[in-house]
N, C-alpha and C positions, 0 to 999 in steps of 0.2 A: 231525563232529569237528571244531574248529579243529587246525590244527596252527601251534605257533608256529617260523618258520628263525632266527635271529639274521644280522645285517647282518654284514661283513668287510668292511673297506676293507682294501686293500692300497697302503704308500708307501715311499719308499728309506729312508732312512736317519733324517730328517727328517717326524714326520706333519704336515699343513698348518695353517698362524697359523691363528690365531682370536680374534682382536681383537674379545672383545664389546663389542658397541652397542647389546645392548637384550637386557630379563630381564624373565623371564615366569614367574609359578609358578601349577600346577593347583590348583582347588578344591579336592583331593585333598589338597595340599600332601605326594603322592610323585614328583614330576617337575617340573625347573625347562628352562623353554624357554630357549637363548640364541641369538641373532641376532649376525653377527660381521658386521666392516667389509668382508672377505671373501667376503657374500655365503654364509655355509652358515649352516647351523641346527641345533644341538646339542640333545638331550636326552640328558637327564641322572635318574640314580633316587636321590632322597633316601630315603634312610630312617631309624627313629625314632631311631634315635642321630647325626644330622644326620650321618652320608658318606653323601659325593659320589663317584659312579660312571658311566661313561660308558653309554653306551645303542648311543644310534642320530645320526650325522651326516649331514644332506643337503645332498647340494650341486644345484647349477644355479640360482640368483641371477646373476645378472651385474654386478650392484652390492649396495653393503651392505644385510643390515638393521636399519635404524635403530626400526624398530616391529615389534611381536608383539598380538596382540590372539585373545583368545577366539571360538570358532566357537560355536555354538548345531548339534544336532545335525537 
């Protein structure tokens, strides 16, 4: 059985900057992926009534994310 564990990010009074430089939507149109000038990649849930909510933020790049592409399985 696979268990899902939500990620938790903790920061001070303000969230990290996320100046979007790249956008991609998944084939099922349920997830939006954004890349930022600051080097993060964010995953966003897109509901059927077009509400967007944050899902995950990935840190680790040291340069801007200027392009996003889908990978094959």
